[in-house]
N, C-alpha and C positions, 0 to 999 in steps of 0.2 A: 808464726806468732801473730795473734790478732791485736785488736786495739788495746791501749793501756787499760789496766783494770781499775786504776784510781779514778774517782769521779772528777770530771772537769769542773772548774769554778771560774767565775768571772772576776778578773783582777780589778781591784779598786783603783781607778784612775779618774782624774777630774773630767776629762773630755772624751774618754774612750771606754768602750766595754770590750774587754779582751778575754778570750777563752783559750787556754793552753791545754792541749790534750783533748781526748775524747772519751766518752763513756756511753755505752749503748742505752742505758736507762735514762740518760739525760738528753737524748737527741731531740725529743719533741719540744722540751722546754727551750733548748737552744734555738730551735727553728723559729719559735715565736719571738724570742728576744732579738734574734738577728733578722727578723722579717723586715723587708723594705717596702715602702708604699708611698703614694703621693695623694691619696684620696680617691683616685680613679683606678689605679692598678695596685695590687698587693701581691707580693711573692713571699712565701715563707723562706726561712733561712736554711733550706735543704742543701745538702752537699751538691757540688756541681755535678758529680757523677750519678746522683739520684739514689744510689744504694750505698749503705743502709739509710733508712729514713725512719723518723717517728711518725710523721703525718705529712705527706706531700700536699702542697697547696699553692694555687695561683688563683687570684680572685679579681673580679671586676665589680666595682661598686654598683649595687642594686641589680646585679645579674643573678637571677634565682630560678628555681623550679618550684612549681606548686605541688602540694600533696594534701591528701585528706587529713583533717584533724580528728583525733580519736575522742569519742565520748561514750561512757558506759550508758548514760541516759541523755536523751535529747532535752534541750531547753530553749525557750524563745530567745532569739538574739545571739545565740552561740555562733561564732564564725565557723564556716564549713570547711574552709581551706587554709592551710598554712603555707608559708614561703620559706625556702631553705636556700642559703647561698650555695652556689655551684663551684666546684673545682674546675676551672676552665683549662684551656690548652696550656700545657707547661712549656714555656720557652726558655727556661734556664738550664735545661739538661745539656751537659757536655760530658760525654763518656770518653775514657782514655784507655788505650791498650798499649802496653809496653812489652815488646817481644811476645805478642799474642796473649799476654795475661791482662785481663781487665783490672783496672784500678778499683779496688774494693777494700775499705779499711778493715774488713774482717779477715783479710788474708794478707800474706806477706808481713812486712814489719813497718810500722809507723815510727819513723825516726824523729819526726817533729811535725806537730800540727798546731796551727794557731789561726784564730779568726779574730779580726778587730773591726768593730764598728766605730768609725771616727765621726763623732757628732758635729765636729767643726766643718767637715767637708761633705758630709752626706754620703760617704762611701763605705762599703763593706769589703775588707781585704781578707784574703786567705793565703796562707803559705803552708805547703805540705812537702815534707821529704819522705818518700815512700820507697821501700825496697821490695822488689819482687821475690818470689820464692826461689828464684835462681840467682839472687844476690845482686841484681842490677838496681841502682838507685837513680831516682829522678826527683827533680824539684818542680812542683806545680805552684804557680802563682795566679790568682784570679782577683779581680776587683769588680764589684757590682754597683750599679746605681739604678734607682727608679727615678726618672727625671722630674724635678719640680718645674722646669721651664718648658720642656717638651712633654706634655701631659700623657701622651700615648706610648712613651718609650721606656723600655727596659734595655740597659746596655751592660755588657760583660766583656772585660778585657781578660784574655786567658792565654797563658803560655806554659810550655813544658821545657825543662832543661835537663839534659843528660849530665850526670855528676861524675861517675867513676869509670864507666864502660860505654862503648858504643851501643846504642839501642835502636830498635825499630819502633817507630811511633805511629800510631793511628789515633786520630781525634775524630769523634763523631758528635756533631752538633745537631740537636733534635728539636722538633716540635712534637708534642704528644698529647692527644686528646683522649679522654676517658681512661686515664691511667688508674690502675688498681689502687683502691684506698682501704685502709683498715675500717672495720665496723665501729662507728662512733655513737650509734643510737640503738637502744633495745627495741625501738618501734619498727616492726618489719615494713611498715608503709614508708618510713623515711628511707630505709635501706633500698627499697624498690625504686623510689623516686630518684635516688642518687646513683643507682647502678647504671653505668653508661648513659648519663643524662644528655649527652650531646649527639645529635643526629647530623651526620655529614651532609653538606650541601654542595661544596665545591672544593677542589684542591688543585694546585698548580705549582710548577717549579721552573725556574730559568736561571742558568749559571749557579750562583750560590744563594739565590733567593727562593723562598718557598712560602706558600700561602695555604691556610686551612680556614674554611668557613663552616660553622656549625649552627644549629638552632636547638632549642629545648623542645621537648615533646609537649608539655602541658602549658607552660607559661608563654610559649610562642616568641621567645626572645632569640635574636640572632647575634652571633659574635664572630669576629674575624681575628686571626693572628697571622702575622707575617714576619719573616726574619731574613736577614742578609748578613754578610760577613765581609770584613776587610782583613785580608791575610797579612801577617807581619813579614812574610818573605814572599817574593815574587817567583821563586823557583819551586814552589810547592803547588801541585795540582789539587784541585778540589772537584768533587762530584756530588750532585744533589739528586736524591730520590724522594718521591712523594707518593703517599697513599692516602685514602680518605681520612684516616685518623692519625697519621704521623708523617713527618718528613725527616730526612737525614742528610746532612752535608758532611762528607768525609774528606779529610786530608791525611796523607801519609808520607812519611819520609824516614830517613835514617839520620841519627844525630851522633856526633862525636862528643866526648866529654867537653863541657863548657858551651856547647851549641844549644840553641833553643828554637822552638817553633811555636806558633800560636796565631791567634786572630782576635779581632774585636767583633763581637756579635751584637747586632741591634735587633730588637724585637718590638713590633708595634701591635697594639691592641685597640680594638674598638667594638662597641656593641650598640644595638638599637632594637626597640620594639616596633619601629615604624619604617625605618629606611629600607630600601630595596637591597637585594644582594649586590648588584653592581655598585651601588652607591657606597656600601660598607667596604667592599673590596677596594674601591678607589681611595677611600678614606685612609685605610691602613697603609696602602701603597704610598700615598702622599706623605704620611707621617714618617714612614721608613726612609723615603728619599730625602726628606728634610734632615733627618738625623745623620744620614750618610754624608750629606753635604756639609753639615756642621762639623762632623768628625769627633772622635773620642776626646781629644785634648780640650776642644772648645766646650763640649758638653760637660766635662769635668769642671772646667772653669765657671760655666754658667751655674752649675750646682753649688759650687763654693760661694759664689756671689749671692745667690738666693739665700743660702743658709746663713751667711754672714749678716745679711739684713735682718733675718729673723732673730738671731741671737742679739743683735744690737738693741732690739726693743724688748727682748724676752728673758735674757739671761738672769739667773739667780746665783749669787755667790754666797757660799756657806763656808766660813772659816772655822776650823776646829772639829768638824765632823766630815771626814772625807767620804764616808759611806753615803751619807745623805747628799753630799755635793754631787757625787756621780749619779745617784738615783734620781735627783730632781731634774738634772739635765736629761737623763734617759727618759723620764716621764714627759718632759716637754718635747723631746724628739718624737716620741710616739704620738703625742697630741697633734703635732705638726703633720706627721705622716697621715694621720687619720682624716684631717680636714683641709689640708692646704689646697688641693685641686679637686675637691669633691664636686664643686660647681653644679649645684642643683640636685645633688644626691644626699642621702642620709650620712650621718656619722655613726656607724655601728658600734655596739658596746665593745667589741673586740677589734675595732678598726677593720683593717683588711689583713690581719695577721693570723687568722685561723677561723674555723667554722663554729666556734663556741657561740651559744645562744642562737644557733641557726643563721648567724649573720644579721640579727635583728638590731634595730635602733630602739632605744628606750628613752624614758624621761631623763635619765642621767646625762644624756647629751646636753640638754639645756641647763641642767643645774650643776654640773661638774665640769664638763668640757668647754661649753660656750663661755662661761665667765673667764676662763683662761685665754681662749682665742680672742674674745672681745677686748681683752686688756693687752694682748701681745701681737695678734695677727687678725685684726678686725675684719678684713675682707673675707676670710674663711668663715668667721661667725656669721657675717651677712649672708653668705651663700647657703649656709646650713639653715638659716631661718627662712630664706626664700624657698628652700625645699619644703619646709612645713607649709608655706603658703600654697605651693603647687599641689599639695594633697588635701587642701581645704575642702574641695568638692566631695572627696571621699569621706572626710570627717563630717561633712553635713549629712551625707547619706547614713553614716553610722548613728548620728544623733537622731535622725528620723526613725531609724530602726529601733532605737531605745526610747522612742516617743518623747524626745526632748527637742527644745528649740536651740538654735545656734549650731555649733559644731562640736563634735566629740572626737578628739584625736585618739589614735590607737595607742594602747599601752606598749605594744611591741609590733614591729612591722619592718618590711623592707620597702615595699612599693606604695604603702599608704593604707592598705586594708588591715583591719584588726586581725592579728594572728595568734592571739592568746587563747588557749583552751582552758586556762585557769580563770574561771569566770569572775571571781572576786576582784581580779585586776582588770580583765578585759571589759567588764561591764560596770565597774564601780570605782576604778582608780582615776577619777576625773581630775585629780590634781595635775595630770599631764597638761590639761588645757592652760592652767595658770602658769605652769613651768614655762611653757612656750611663750605665752603672752608677756610674762615678766622678762624673759630673756630678750624679747624684741624691744621692750621698753628700755632695758639696760643697754642694749646696743645703741639706741638713740641717745641715751644719757652720755655714753662714752664718746660717741663720734659726732654728735650734732648733725647727723645725716638727714636733712629735711626730706629728700626724695624718698629714702627708705621709710621714714616716719609716715609719710602720706600714703605711699603705695603699698607698703608691706605691713608695717606695725599697726597702722590704723585698722585695716580690715581684720587682722588677726585679733586685735584687742576687742573690737566690736563684737565679732561673732562668738568669741569665747565668753565675753561678758554676758551675752544673751543666754548662754547655757546656765551660768551661775544664777542669773535672775529667775530662770525657769526652775532650776533645781532646788533652790532654797526657799525659805518662807520666813515671815516675821511672826515670831511666837508671842504668846500672851505676856512674856517677860520683857517685851520690847526689843529683843535681840533677833538678828537674822541668823537662822539656823540652816545647816546643810547636813542632812541625815543620810545614813546608809552608804557611806563611802569607804574606800580603802585608801589609807594614806601611804606614805613611803614605807612604813614598817609592815611588811607582809605577814607578820605574826599577829596582827590585829586587823581583822577584815570586817567590812560592813558595819562600820562604827558611826556614831553620831558626833557631829561637830569635832572632827579631827582638827586640831589646832593648826597644824601645818597647812592643810587644805584650806581651812577658813581664812587664815591670814594671807595666804598667797592669792586666794580668790578675791579678798578685799583689795589687794594691790592691783589685781587684774581689772576690777571694776573701777577703781580710782583712775588708773592710767587710761582706761578706755574713755571715761568721761573727759579727762584732760585732753586727750587726742582729738576728740570731736570738737572741742573748743578751738584747738589750734588749726584744724582743717574742716571748717563748717561745710564748705562746698562738697568736699570728698565724702564727708559724713552723710550729707543729704542724699548722695547717690547710693549710699548703703541703707537708706530709709530710716536713719536714726531720728528719733523725735525728742523734743525737750522733756516730755514725760518719761521716756525711757532713760535718759541720762539722769533725771532726778531720782528714779528708782535705783539706778546703779549707785549713786552717791549715798542714798539712804541705807542701802544694804551694806555698803562699805563702812559707813560710820557706826553701824549698830551690830557689826559682826560678833557672833558669840565666841567667847574664848573661855572654855571651862577651867575652873580653878577649884581646888580642894581646900576649903578654909580650915578644915580640921588638921590636915597635914601641912598646910601652908605651902602648897606646891601646885603648879599648873598640871592639869591632866592632859595626857596625850590625846585623849578624846573623852567625851562625856562619860563619867562613871568609871574610867579606866583604873584609877587608884583604889577603887573599892574591890577590885578583883583579887583573888588569891595570888600570892607571889609564887612564881615557879621555884621548885625545889632544886636549886643548883648543886647542893651537896649530893643529892641522889644521882645527878647526871654528871658528876665530875669525873668523867672518863673521856679519853680522846675519841673513842668510837661512838660517843653519844651526840656528836655534832657533825654536821648541822642538824638541828632538832627536827626539821621537816622530813628528814630521811629516816628518823628513828622513832617518831611519836606521831600519833594522829593529830590532824588539825583541830579536832574537837578539844583535845587537851591544851593545845597551844593557844587557840583563840580565847579561851576563857581564863587565861592566866596573865599575870604581869611578867612578860618576857619580851624583850625587844630584839628583833633580828638586826635592824639597822637604825641608826639615829634618826628619829622622826621629830619629836618635839624639839630636840636639840638642833636639828636642821632648821626648824622654824626660827629658833633663837639666833641662828647665824644670819639667815637671809632677811628676816623680819625683826631684827634685834631692837629696832627703835620702838617696838611695841611692848618691851619689857624693861623693868628696872634692873640695875646691876644685882640687887639682892635676889630678885626672882630668878635671874639666870644662874646665880651661884647655887641657890637651893635646888633648882631643877636639875642642874648638872650633877650635883651630889646624889640626888634621889635616883635619877635614871641611869647613872653610871653603875649602880648596884644591880640593875636588871637588864643591862644591854649585853647580849652574848656575842655580838659581832659575827653572826653567821653570814654576813654580807661584806664584800670588799668595799662597800660604799660607806662604811661606818667610821673607820679609824680616822679618816681625814677630818670629818665633821667633829668628832670628839676632840681632835687636836685643836681645832679652831676655837671651840668653846672653852676647853681647858685653859688655853692661853688667855682668853678674855677674862675669865673669872680668877686669874692669878696663879693657876697651877701650871707654870711654864715647864717644869721638869716632866710632868705627866704629858703635856702637849708634845714635848720632844719625843717621848716614847711612842705616842700615837703617830706622830709624823714619820718616825722611823718605820713603823709597820706599814703605813700607806705607801711610802716610797719604795719599799722593798717587796711589794706584793708579787712582782714577777721576777725580779732578779734573784730572789731567794725562794720563789715558788711557794709562798706561804699558804695558799689555799689548795695547793696540789692540783691545779687545773690550768696552769699556764700553757700546758701542752696544746690546749685548744685555742690559744691566742692570748695576747696580753689584755689586762684589764684597763682599758683606756681611761675610764672615769676615775679609778683609784690612782692611776699615774697622774692625771690632772689634779687629783686630790692632794698629791705631795706639794704641788705649787700652792694650792689653797691653804694647806696647813702652814706653809712658810709665810706666804704673803698676807693672807687673811688672819692666820693664827698668830705667829710670832711678830709679823709686821702690823697686825691689827687693822688691816685695810677694810673699810666698809664703803658702800656707794649708795646708801639709802636715799631713794628719790633723787638721785643725781648729785648728791653732796659727797664729795670724795674726802674721806677722813682716815687717819692712821692713829694707832695706839700701840707702838712697838714695845716689846720686852723680850729679852733673850734668856734662855736657860744657861746654866753654867757650861755645858758642853759645846756651846757655839759662841765663839768670840766676836764674830762679825757676820751680819746678814746684809747683803746689798741686792737690790732688784730694780729692774726697769719696767716701766709701764707706758703704754701709748694712750694718751688722753686727748681727744679732740685735736689730732694732728700735732700734738706735742709729745715729747719724750720726757717723762719724769723719772728721776733717779733718786732712790731712797737708800741711804747708807746708815746702818744701825750697828752700834757697838755697845759695850756695857757702860761707856762714858757718855756718848752723845748720839743723837740722830740728826742727820743732815739731809736736806732736800735740795735738789737741783732741777732746773727746768732747761731742757735742751731741745733743739730742732723745732721749736714752736713758731707757728705763724702768729700767735697772740703774744703780747708782751708780758702777760701775767695770768695766773690762775689763783683761785681761792681754795684753800685747803684747811683741814683741821688736824691738829696734833693733840691727842689726849683731850679733846673737847675745846681746845683753844684755836680760834680762827686766826689765820694768817694769810698773807698774800705772798706768792712766790713769783719772782720776776725772772725773765730769761737771763742766764749767765750771772745770777746773783743768788748764791745759796743762802739757805736759812738753817740754823742749827738750834737744837734744844738739848738741855741736859737729859741724861737717861732717866727713865721713870722706873721705879722699883715697884712691881705689883704687890698688893697686899691681899692675899686670899681671904674671902669672907667665911670659908668653911675649912675644916681639915681636909687633907688630901682624900678625895673620894676613893672608895674601894670597888673594883669591878667584881662581878660574880666569881666565886671560887673557881680557880683553874682557867679563867679567861682574861688574865692580865695581859696587857700589850707587851710587845717586845721591849726590852730595856735598851734605851738609847746607849750606844757605845759598846753593847755586848757582842756585836757582830763585826767589830773592826778587824 
């Protein structure tokens, strides 16, 4: 008998994600959901024994291979090479033989199988009761962690127990490089680059320790993996074998019913583009020795302490909706995993949970993930922004290639070079510059970190401002215009005066000018002149924001509302979406159809530039043409729906954003989780239902709850303080904890108040009054109904 035929589901629990049973068609999704990472190492939630699998995967942040980019026709400034994340040496493999029969869930009988991700402890548990074809049962227990405190370490505690008969047990713990992977790309160049991408350089073994060192062929990166074992029983012998691409530590014994055998496996990873082979070898050896000295129990306790501190400042409590409660914590967990110990590396769109998007980082790191980290784990946000600073030289080279001043950050990349073969984004999505610059300014607002402000934010703001000053122009109408850009909505490319781009650029210019005044000496070293600053302020103050007077609504970009509206009735079939896979861009670009919230995103992050009436009207108008072919849309629609009074609709969009991966809504979680959408669940709750805004460093709230949520409480870290906001249908209460300052100034629904340490402030509940009827989405594109998936 093989695995259970019923599809596994994730049990709805507030602090755990639990899967009972198994289903072959669900393996890849589960592997992404149960992936463990710390920002440096990422391991997919593959079964201990390796087979069966949906997609094996072990990743090191920014470890990649180069490959040629395909073009039917050449064009000036097109990137010539792409970068693809590499599946590195797999250290989580532990194979088991019971009376000579390999453990494989496709054979024998699975009596019980359960995996539990405990988000309070940072541990992944597995329990399996398996019966061989000869009727012998064993119980397998394993617990995994990727350490937040010991950055290089993966650790697994593994044991096997005989249940009903004596059995012969052989356990094989392995390191495996260049493991066979399923084909994930139709581009043969990608397949060629990723087939056996690691070239062996050194291998060694001693006692139960093994080492493998490899390098990539084209990118020239070197990585090392080493493992060692602590046996649970001293009367069991072990033997270790090593070859260039694999090592195996084997233990064998005979068990009586009730007896068990096992070990704790520690794996250390490291990589470098510069360090010598001996230096990298010694690095992982030292990390491994440190982990062995610490021991399993102490590492588990370190993990719990680290995670406790995170949840103390980040947790969101949602009473009345257990599905969203679990999902928002799951989202925060993966945001933490993506950025906690990245330390000078990017935060990829899929984190380190899968090879989706080739492992690239995009602008959504700054606009979706970093607002969450800045508010909850600011050190991780700081490190992500310092990575952007570290690739500024490459961004300057890209700007020069595009014949522009300043710097032009890549739309998608791993190491800093532009890797997009889609030229309307790679050559025209300049909003990435403002996304990064404003994220740096936001970090300064939230932390008051003067050293970061002077050494990181200032140069980022100045060089990005220089691009906007060069890219735009003052028109005869007296406004500053930025033409020929691609905004967040990829269904509208090479447009003039994209509102999101323009308003974010205006903030970029304003913050750059302000920073030069705070740090005149540092600005002088960047050769900033008074005339240059004056130009930035003039551009900021006259920025063009297109408005359709006839329809009384803002335009996503100049002339947008004059276009024909997409025929959604004609395309009202499930196999018509996403549109870019079923219709030519020629049709898409010339119609009013929005892939992901664009103008609405501007109304979230630059909301002080619009009146409440303008937001309500725009939300109503654009809701009817937004098809949400992007996972980035639902959370933004939730934020604005709540602000304009449609809190029930906000609850629906919140549900969709939160369940993107737990329910595999876009049918591609198999390639890794959607970190930005998972961060978006927090944005939908805190910025949406909690009404939080931080315009120009003024922290304000305007909470309102839907009927299905009886209470919302969340914590924020603001300038070394912890703020707690507790919202019910009756009252909103603010408390200040852990603060070095005695008070902070906040706003509640526009009313300024002062919050003192240990002295809460309460306000009666506010009932929102929508200015429009409930907006209608395109036919067939309504969001998930909140509560329908309980």
